[in-house]
PDB file of N, CA, C and O in Angstrom:
ATOM      1  N   UNK A   1       0.844  -1.163   0.018  1.00  0.00           N
ATOM      2  CA  UNK A   1      -0.028   0.038  -0.048  1.00  0.00           C
ATOM      3  C   UNK A   1       0.822   1.281  -0.018  1.00  0.00           C
ATOM      4  O   UNK A   1       0.465   2.288  -0.631  1.00  0.00           O
ATOM      5  N   UNK A   2       2.014   1.232   0.727  1.00  0.00           N
ATOM      6  CA  UNK A   2       2.805   2.412   0.836  1.00  0.00           C
ATOM      7  C   UNK A   2       3.387   2.662  -0.640  1.00  0.00           C
ATOM      8  O   UNK A   2       3.528   3.803  -1.079  1.00  0.00           O
ATOM      9  N   UNK A   3       3.679   1.638  -1.292  1.00  0.00           N
ATOM     10  CA  UNK A   3       4.370   1.706  -2.611  1.00  0.00           C
ATOM     11  C   UNK A   3       3.332   2.542  -3.585  1.00  0.00           C
ATOM     12  O   UNK A   3       3.705   3.446  -4.332  1.00  0.00           O
ATOM     13  N   UNK A   4       2.080   2.127  -3.465  1.00  0.00           N
ATOM     14  CA  UNK A   4       1.111   2.757  -4.291  1.00  0.00           C
ATOM     15  C   UNK A   4       0.996   4.259  -4.082  1.00  0.00           C
ATOM     16  O   UNK A   4       0.918   5.057  -5.017  1.00  0.00           O
ATOM     17  N   UNK A   5       0.992   4.603  -2.756  1.00  0.00           N
ATOM     18  CA  UNK A   5       0.907   5.994  -2.192  1.00  0.00           C
ATOM     19  C   UNK A   5       2.079   6.802  -2.636  1.00  0.00           C
ATOM     20  O   UNK A   5       1.990   7.996  -2.923  1.00  0.00           O
ATOM     21  N   UNK A   6       3.265   6.054  -2.686  1.00  0.00           N
ATOM     22  CA  UNK A   6       4.554   6.740  -3.130  1.00  0.00           C
ATOM     23  C   UNK A   6       4.425   7.094  -4.528  1.00  0.00           C
ATOM     24  O   UNK A   6       4.723   8.208  -4.959  1.00  0.00           O
ATOM     25  N   UNK A   7       3.968   6.117  -5.253  1.00  0.00           N
ATOM     26  CA  UNK A   7       3.956   6.296  -6.827  1.00  0.00           C
ATOM     27  C   UNK A   7       2.898   7.404  -7.150  1.00  0.00           C
ATOM     28  O   UNK A   7       3.084   8.187  -8.081  1.00  0.00           O
ATOM     29  N   UNK A   8       1.800   7.450  -6.370  1.00  0.00           N
ATOM     30  CA  UNK A   8       0.942   8.548  -6.576  1.00  0.00           C
ATOM     31  C   UNK A   8       1.489   9.878  -6.319  1.00  0.00           C
ATOM     32  O   UNK A   8       1.318  10.817  -7.097  1.00  0.00           O
ATOM     33  N   UNK A   9       2.156   9.960  -5.210  1.00  0.00           N
ATOM     34  CA  UNK A   9       2.870  11.206  -4.755  1.00  0.00           C
ATOM     35  C   UNK A   9       3.792  11.657  -5.909  1.00  0.00           C
ATOM     36  O   UNK A   9       3.764  12.807  -6.347  1.00  0.00           O
ATOM     37  N   UNK A  10       4.608  10.692  -6.378  1.00  0.00           N
ATOM     38  CA  UNK A  10       5.561  11.082  -7.473  1.00  0.00           C
ATOM     39  C   UNK A  10       4.750  11.480  -8.773  1.00  0.00           C
ATOM     40  O   UNK A  10       5.222  12.390  -9.455  1.00  0.00           O
ATOM     41  N   UNK A  11       3.582  10.884  -9.173  1.00  0.00           N
ATOM     42  CA  UNK A  11       2.934  11.228 -10.203  1.00  0.00           C
ATOM     43  C   UNK A  11       2.256  12.665 -10.071  1.00  0.00           C
ATOM     44  O   UNK A  11       2.137  13.417 -11.039  1.00  0.00           O
ATOM     45  N   UNK A  12       1.844  12.962  -8.847  1.00  0.00           N
ATOM     46  CA  UNK A  12       1.321  14.261  -8.518  1.00  0.00           C
ATOM     47  C   UNK A  12       2.417  15.400  -8.731  1.00  0.00           C
ATOM     48  O   UNK A  12       2.165  16.482  -9.260  1.00  0.00           O
ATOM     49  N   UNK A  13       3.574  15.042  -8.285  1.00  0.00           N
ATOM     50  CA  UNK A  13       4.702  16.022  -8.342  1.00  0.00           C
ATOM     51  C   UNK A  13       5.026  16.262  -9.872  1.00  0.00           C
ATOM     52  O   UNK A  13       5.155  17.395 -10.334  1.00  0.00           O
ATOM     53  N   UNK A  14       5.137  15.200 -10.562  1.00  0.00           N
ATOM     54  CA  UNK A  14       5.405  15.369 -12.033  1.00  0.00           C
ATOM     55  C   UNK A  14       4.278  16.107 -12.743  1.00  0.00           C
ATOM     56  O   UNK A  14       4.586  16.934 -13.601  1.00  0.00           O
ATOM     57  N   UNK A  15       2.944  15.869 -12.445  1.00  0.00           N
ATOM     58  CA  UNK A  15       1.876  16.525 -13.129  1.00  0.00           C
ATOM     59  C   UNK A  15       1.968  18.016 -12.730  1.00  0.00           C
ATOM     60  O   UNK A  15       1.825  18.865 -13.611  1.00  0.00           O
ATOM     61  N   UNK A  16       2.194  18.373 -11.475  1.00  0.00           N
ATOM     62  CA  UNK A  16       2.303  19.772 -11.045  1.00  0.00           C
ATOM     63  C   UNK A  16       3.458  20.448 -11.842  1.00  0.00           C
ATOM     64  O   UNK A  16       3.307  21.593 -12.267  1.00  0.00           O
ATOM     65  N   UNK A  17       4.643  19.734 -12.055  1.00  0.00           N
ATOM     66  CA  UNK A  17       5.746  20.377 -12.853  1.00  0.00           C
ATOM     67  C   UNK A  17       5.184  20.490 -14.279  1.00  0.00           C
ATOM     68  O   UNK A  17       5.392  21.560 -14.852  1.00  0.00           O
ATOM     69  N   UNK A  18       4.569  19.629 -14.867  1.00  0.00           N
ATOM     70  CA  UNK A  18       4.105  19.702 -16.270  1.00  0.00           C
ATOM     71  C   UNK A  18       3.007  21.016 -16.317  1.00  0.00           C
ATOM     72  O   UNK A  18       3.099  21.864 -17.204  1.00  0.00           O
ATOM     73  N   UNK A  19       2.189  21.065 -15.485  1.00  0.00           N
ATOM     74  CA  UNK A  19       1.195  22.144 -15.400  1.00  0.00           C
ATOM     75  C   UNK A  19       2.001  23.478 -15.344  1.00  0.00           C
ATOM     76  O   UNK A  19       1.658  24.408 -16.074  1.00  0.00           O
ATOM     77  N   UNK A  20       2.999  23.590 -14.547  1.00  0.00           N
ATOM     78  CA  UNK A  20       3.750  24.876 -14.533  1.00  0.00           C
ATOM     79  C   UNK A  20       4.362  25.199 -15.771  1.00  0.00           C
ATOM     80  O   UNK A  20       4.319  26.347 -16.211  1.00  0.00           O
ATOM     81  N   UNK A  21       4.929  24.270 -16.365  1.00  0.00           N
ATOM     82  CA  UNK A  21       5.593  24.407 -17.700  1.00  0.00           C
ATOM     83  C   UNK A  21       4.655  24.840 -18.745  1.00  0.00           C
ATOM     84  O   UNK A  21       4.950  25.704 -19.570  1.00  0.00           O
ATOM     85  N   UNK A  22       3.405  24.173 -18.701  1.00  0.00           N
ATOM     86  CA  UNK A  22       2.475  24.489 -19.690  1.00  0.00           C
ATOM     87  C   UNK A  22       1.909  25.972 -19.573  1.00  0.00           C
ATOM     88  O   UNK A  22       1.674  26.648 -20.574  1.00  0.00           O
ATOM     89  N   UNK A  23       1.716  26.407 -18.325  1.00  0.00           N
ATOM     90  CA  UNK A  23       1.327  27.732 -18.124  1.00  0.00           C
ATOM     91  C   UNK A  23       2.346  28.745 -18.582  1.00  0.00           C
ATOM     92  O   UNK A  23       1.994  29.768 -19.168  1.00  0.00           O
ATOM     93  N   UNK A  24       3.580  28.475 -18.324  1.00  0.00           N
ATOM     94  CA  UNK A  24       4.691  29.281 -18.794  1.00  0.00           C
ATOM     95  C   UNK A  24       4.634  29.527 -20.307  1.00  0.00           C
ATOM     96  O   UNK A  24       4.811  30.617 -20.850  1.00  0.00           O
ATOM     97  N   UNK A  25       4.358  28.347 -20.917  1.00  0.00           N
ATOM     98  CA  UNK A  25       4.438  28.308 -22.313  1.00  0.00           C
ATOM     99  C   UNK A  25       3.062  29.133 -22.964  1.00  0.00           C
ATOM    100  O   UNK A  25       3.145  29.894 -23.929  1.00  0.00           O
ATOM    101  N   UNK A  26       1.975  28.865 -22.341  1.00  0.00           N
ATOM    102  CA  UNK A  26       0.899  29.536 -22.598  1.00  0.00           C
ATOM    103  C   UNK A  26       0.981  31.079 -22.510  1.00  0.00           C
ATOM    104  O   UNK A  26       0.516  31.784 -23.405  1.00  0.00           O
ATOM    105  N   UNK A  27       1.559  31.567 -21.456  1.00  0.00           N
ATOM    106  CA  UNK A  27       1.792  32.972 -21.192  1.00  0.00           C
ATOM    107  C   UNK A  27       2.709  33.479 -22.213  1.00  0.00           C
ATOM    108  O   UNK A  27       2.497  34.590 -22.700  1.00  0.00           O
ATOM    109  N   UNK A  28       3.787  32.716 -22.614  1.00  0.00           N
ATOM    110  CA  UNK A  28       4.764  33.072 -23.659  1.00  0.00           C
ATOM    111  C   UNK A  28       4.011  33.285 -25.031  1.00  0.00           C
ATOM    112  O   UNK A  28       4.239  34.258 -25.750  1.00  0.00           O
ATOM    113  N   UNK A  29       3.123  32.328 -25.327  1.00  0.00           N
ATOM    114  CA  UNK A  29       2.400  32.439 -26.643  1.00  0.00           C
ATOM    115  C   UNK A  29       1.497  33.674 -26.591  1.00  0.00           C
ATOM    116  O   UNK A  29       1.423  34.417 -27.570  1.00  0.00           O
ATOM    117  N   UNK A  30       0.831  33.899 -25.503  1.00  0.00           N
ATOM    118  CA  UNK A  30      -0.055  35.086 -25.352  1.00  0.00           C
ATOM    119  C   UNK A  30       0.594  36.351 -25.600  1.00  0.00           C
ATOM    120  O   UNK A  30       0.107  37.182 -26.367  1.00  0.00           O
ATOM    121  N   UNK A  31       1.819  36.548 -24.895  1.00  0.00           N
ATOM    122  CA  UNK A  31       2.595  37.699 -25.168  1.00  0.00           C
ATOM    123  C   UNK A  31       3.168  37.840 -26.518  1.00  0.00           C
ATOM    124  O   UNK A  31       3.240  38.969 -27.004  1.00  0.00           O
ATOM    125  N   UNK A  32       3.568  36.853 -27.148  1.00  0.00           N
ATOM    126  CA  UNK A  32       3.974  36.724 -28.510  1.00  0.00           C
ATOM    127  C   UNK A  32       2.860  37.186 -29.513  1.00  0.00           C
ATOM    128  O   UNK A  32       3.100  37.913 -30.477  1.00  0.00           O
ATOM    129  N   UNK A  33       1.636  36.702 -29.199  1.00  0.00           N
ATOM    130  CA  UNK A  33       0.412  37.025 -30.061  1.00  0.00           C
ATOM    131  C   UNK A  33       0.110  38.589 -29.889  1.00  0.00           C
ATOM    132  O   UNK A  33      -0.084  39.324 -30.857  1.00  0.00           O
ATOM    133  N   UNK A  34       0.091  39.000 -28.623  1.00  0.00           N
ATOM    134  CA  UNK A  34      -0.237  40.537 -28.438  1.00  0.00           C
ATOM    135  C   UNK A  34       0.915  41.407 -29.086  1.00  0.00           C
ATOM    136  O   UNK A  34       0.632  42.462 -29.654  1.00  0.00           O
ATOM    137  N   UNK A  35       2.149  40.976 -28.997  1.00  0.00           N
ATOM    138  CA  UNK A  35       3.198  41.876 -29.689  1.00  0.00           C
ATOM    139  C   UNK A  35       3.057  41.824 -31.088  1.00  0.00           C
ATOM    140  O   UNK A  35       3.095  42.871 -31.733  1.00  0.00           O
ATOM    141  N   UNK A  36       2.886  40.656 -31.678  1.00  0.00           N
ATOM    142  CA  UNK A  36       2.715  40.393 -33.196  1.00  0.00           C
ATOM    143  C   UNK A  36       1.578  41.244 -33.680  1.00  0.00           C
ATOM    144  O   UNK A  36       1.686  41.892 -34.721  1.00  0.00           O
ATOM    145  N   UNK A  37       0.387  41.258 -32.878  1.00  0.00           N
ATOM    146  CA  UNK A  37      -0.665  42.107 -33.350  1.00  0.00           C
ATOM    147  C   UNK A  37      -0.383  43.600 -33.202  1.00  0.00           C
ATOM    148  O   UNK A  37      -0.759  44.374 -34.082  1.00  0.00           O
ATOM    149  N   UNK A  38       0.237  44.009 -32.167  1.00  0.00           N
ATOM    150  CA  UNK A  38       0.628  45.326 -31.988  1.00  0.00           C
ATOM    151  C   UNK A  38       1.645  45.799 -33.174  1.00  0.00           C
ATOM    152  O   UNK A  38       1.526  46.891 -33.730  1.00  0.00           O
ATOM    153  N   UNK A  39       2.519  44.979 -33.451  1.00  0.00           N
ATOM    154  CA  UNK A  39       3.502  45.399 -34.738  1.00  0.00           C
ATOM    155  C   UNK A  39       2.718  45.392 -35.934  1.00  0.00           C
ATOM    156  O   UNK A  39       3.157  46.125 -36.820  1.00  0.00           O
ATOM    157  N   UNK A  40       1.634  44.732 -36.202  1.00  0.00           N
ATOM    158  CA  UNK A  40       0.848  44.910 -37.468  1.00  0.00           C
ATOM    159  C   UNK A  40      -0.169  45.788 -37.393  1.00  0.00           C
ATOM    160  O   UNK A  40      -0.299  46.586 -38.321  1.00  0.00           O
ATOM    161  N   UNK A  41      -0.965  45.814 -36.428  1.00  0.00           N
ATOM    162  CA  UNK A  41      -2.235  46.668 -36.347  1.00  0.00           C
ATOM    163  C   UNK A  41      -1.824  48.106 -36.138  1.00  0.00           C
ATOM    164  O   UNK A  41      -2.378  48.965 -36.823  1.00  0.00           O
ATOM    165  N   UNK A  42      -0.909  48.448 -35.260  1.00  0.00           N
ATOM    166  CA  UNK A  42      -0.607  49.770 -34.937  1.00  0.00           C
ATOM    167  C   UNK A  42      -0.163  50.490 -36.107  1.00  0.00           C
ATOM    168  O   UNK A  42      -0.740  51.545 -36.374  1.00  0.00           O
ATOM    169  N   UNK A  43       0.916  50.019 -36.958  1.00  0.00           N
ATOM    170  CA  UNK A  43       1.313  50.706 -38.190  1.00  0.00           C
ATOM    171  C   UNK A  43       0.162  50.854 -39.242  1.00  0.00           C
ATOM    172  O   UNK A  43       0.121  51.812 -40.014  1.00  0.00           O
ATOM    173  N   UNK A  44      -0.783  49.839 -39.229  1.00  0.00           N
ATOM    174  CA  UNK A  44      -1.963  50.110 -40.280  1.00  0.00           C
ATOM    175  C   UNK A  44      -2.913  51.221 -39.780  1.00  0.00           C
ATOM    176  O   UNK A  44      -3.506  51.941 -40.583  1.00  0.00           O
ATOM    177  N   UNK A  45      -3.054  51.354 -38.409  1.00  0.00           N
ATOM    178  CA  UNK A  45      -3.888  52.562 -37.927  1.00  0.00           C
ATOM    179  C   UNK A  45      -3.090  53.858 -38.209  1.00  0.00           C
ATOM    180  O   UNK A  45      -3.665  54.881 -38.582  1.00  0.00           O
ATOM    181  N   UNK A  46      -1.873  53.796 -38.039  1.00  0.00           N
ATOM    182  CA  UNK A  46      -1.003  55.049 -38.295  1.00  0.00           C
ATOM    183  C   UNK A  46      -1.203  55.380 -39.755  1.00  0.00           C
ATOM    184  O   UNK A  46      -1.425  56.551 -40.062  1.00  0.00           O
ATOM    185  N   UNK A  47      -1.140  54.392 -40.723  1.00  0.00           N
ATOM    186  CA  UNK A  47      -1.197  54.635 -42.087  1.00  0.00           C
ATOM    187  C   UNK A  47      -2.534  55.426 -42.522  1.00  0.00           C
ATOM    188  O   UNK A  47      -2.564  56.234 -43.451  1.00  0.00           O
ATOM    189  N   UNK A  48      -3.679  55.062 -41.682  1.00  0.00           N
ATOM    190  CA  UNK A  48      -4.879  55.736 -41.960  1.00  0.00           C
ATOM    191  C   UNK A  48      -4.749  57.192 -41.787  1.00  0.00           C
ATOM    192  O   UNK A  48      -5.455  57.961 -42.439  1.00  0.00           O
ATOM    193  N   UNK A  49      -3.915  57.583 -40.974  1.00  0.00           N
ATOM    194  CA  UNK A  49      -3.730  59.120 -40.679  1.00  0.00           C
ATOM    195  C   UNK A  49      -2.728  59.826 -41.626  1.00  0.00           C
ATOM    196  O   UNK A  49      -2.844  60.955 -42.101  1.00  0.00           O
ATOM    197  N   UNK A  50      -1.628  58.857 -41.825  1.00  0.00           N
ATOM    198  CA  UNK A  50      -0.444  59.459 -42.634  1.00  0.00           C
ATOM    199  C   UNK A  50      -0.719  59.470 -44.103  1.00  0.00           C
ATOM    200  O   UNK A  50      -0.246  60.410 -44.741  1.00  0.00           O
ATOM    201  N   UNK A  51      -1.367  58.622 -44.689  1.00  0.00           N
ATOM    202  CA  UNK A  51      -1.648  58.506 -46.157  1.00  0.00           C
ATOM    203  C   UNK A  51      -2.465  59.786 -46.619  1.00  0.00           C
ATOM    204  O   UNK A  51      -2.063  60.475 -47.557  1.00  0.00           O
ATOM    205  N   UNK A  52      -3.567  60.062 -45.960  1.00  0.00           N
ATOM    206  CA  UNK A  52      -4.362  61.080 -46.405  1.00  0.00           C
ATOM    207  C   UNK A  52      -3.524  62.563 -46.268  1.00  0.00           C
ATOM    208  O   UNK A  52      -3.599  63.456 -47.112  1.00  0.00           O
ATOM    209  N   UNK A  53      -2.821  62.617 -45.190  1.00  0.00           N
ATOM    210  CA  UNK A  53      -1.961  63.867 -45.093  1.00  0.00           C
ATOM    211  C   UNK A  53      -0.935  63.941 -46.118  1.00  0.00           C
ATOM    212  O   UNK A  53      -0.623  65.028 -46.603  1.00  0.00           O
ATOM    213  N   UNK A  54      -0.373  62.815 -46.489  1.00  0.00           N
ATOM    214  CA  UNK A  54       0.603  62.719 -47.579  1.00  0.00           C
ATOM    215  C   UNK A  54       0.032  63.157 -48.952  1.00  0.00           C
ATOM    216  O   UNK A  54       0.665  63.906 -49.695  1.00  0.00           O
ATOM    217  N   UNK A  55      -1.224  62.645 -49.269  1.00  0.00           N
ATOM    218  CA  UNK A  55      -1.830  62.896 -50.475  1.00  0.00           C
ATOM    219  C   UNK A  55      -2.179  64.378 -50.614  1.00  0.00           C
ATOM    220  O   UNK A  55      -2.062  65.001 -51.669  1.00  0.00           O
ATOM    221  N   UNK A  56      -2.634  64.911 -49.410  1.00  0.00           N
ATOM    222  CA  UNK A  56      -3.027  66.387 -49.324  1.00  0.00           C
ATOM    223  C   UNK A  56      -1.838  67.230 -49.656  1.00  0.00           C
ATOM    224  O   UNK A  56      -1.930  68.193 -50.418  1.00  0.00           O
ATOM    225  N   UNK A  57      -0.630  66.838 -49.036  1.00  0.00           N
ATOM    226  CA  UNK A  57       0.642  67.510 -49.186  1.00  0.00           C
ATOM    227  C   UNK A  57       1.056  67.510 -50.668  1.00  0.00           C
ATOM    228  O   UNK A  57       1.445  68.556 -51.190  1.00  0.00           O
ATOM    229  N   UNK A  58       0.981  66.366 -51.351  1.00  0.00           N
ATOM    230  CA  UNK A  58       1.423  66.114 -52.680  1.00  0.00           C
ATOM    231  C   UNK A  58       0.542  66.978 -53.560  1.00  0.00           C
ATOM    232  O   UNK A  58       1.052  67.723 -54.397  1.00  0.00           O
ATOM    233  N   UNK A  59      -0.791  66.893 -53.387  1.00  0.00           N
ATOM    234  CA  UNK A  59      -1.727  67.541 -54.464  1.00  0.00           C
ATOM    235  C   UNK A  59      -1.952  68.952 -54.094  1.00  0.00           C
ATOM    236  O   UNK A  59      -2.514  69.711 -54.884  1.00  0.00           O
ATOM    237  N   UNK A  60      -1.533  69.352 -52.911  1.00  0.00           N
ATOM    238  CA  UNK A  60      -1.852  70.802 -52.553  1.00  0.00           C
ATOM    239  C   UNK A  60      -0.653  71.790 -52.855  1.00  0.00           C
ATOM    240  O   UNK A  60      -0.753  72.996 -52.630  1.00  0.00           O
ATOM    241  N   UNK A  61       0.449  71.227 -53.361  1.00  0.00           N
ATOM    242  CA  UNK A  61       1.676  72.195 -53.647  1.00  0.00           C
ATOM    243  C   UNK A  61       1.502  72.858 -54.941  1.00  0.00           C
ATOM    244  O   UNK A  61       2.362  73.676 -55.268  1.00  0.00           O
ATOM    245  N   UNK A  62       0.562  72.636 -55.692  1.00  0.00           N
ATOM    246  CA  UNK A  62       0.409  73.276 -57.016  1.00  0.00           C
ATOM    247  C   UNK A  62       1.487  72.738 -57.933  1.00  0.00           C
ATOM    248  O   UNK A  62       2.276  73.510 -58.477  1.00  0.00           O
ATOM    249  N   UNK A  63       1.531  71.511 -58.102  1.00  0.00           N
ATOM    250  CA  UNK A  63       2.539  70.820 -58.905  1.00  0.00           C
ATOM    251  C   UNK A  63       2.125  70.905 -60.466  1.00  0.00           C
ATOM    252  O   UNK A  63       2.802  70.411 -61.368  1.00  0.00           O
ATOM    253  N   UNK A  64       0.966  71.575 -60.642  1.00  0.00           N
ATOM    254  CA  UNK A  64       0.497  71.635 -62.104  1.00  0.00           C
ATOM    255  C   UNK A  64      -0.331  70.373 -62.520  1.00  0.00           C
ATOM    256  O   UNK A  64      -0.463  70.021 -63.692  1.00  0.00           O
ATOM    257  N   UNK A  65      -0.815  69.799 -61.561  1.00  0.00           N
ATOM    258  CA  UNK A  65      -1.641  68.466 -61.716  1.00  0.00           C
ATOM    259  C   UNK A  65      -2.967  68.838 -61.730  1.00  0.00           C
ATOM    260  O   UNK A  65      -3.847  67.984 -61.842  1.00  0.00           O
TER     261      UNK A  65
END
């Protein structure tokens, strides 16, 4: 009986270690996803403001167009 309880305790310790590792990996992927989205979405939002200003500057200088 002691042997079974000892094996169960060892399995519990291993499962706890696996859980901690999985949680660290999940957090890493979440941070990576947020950073990737920020590096793609924020420049697109900035372009929404920059492109009209750029076009206005190009066409408003009286280049004869």
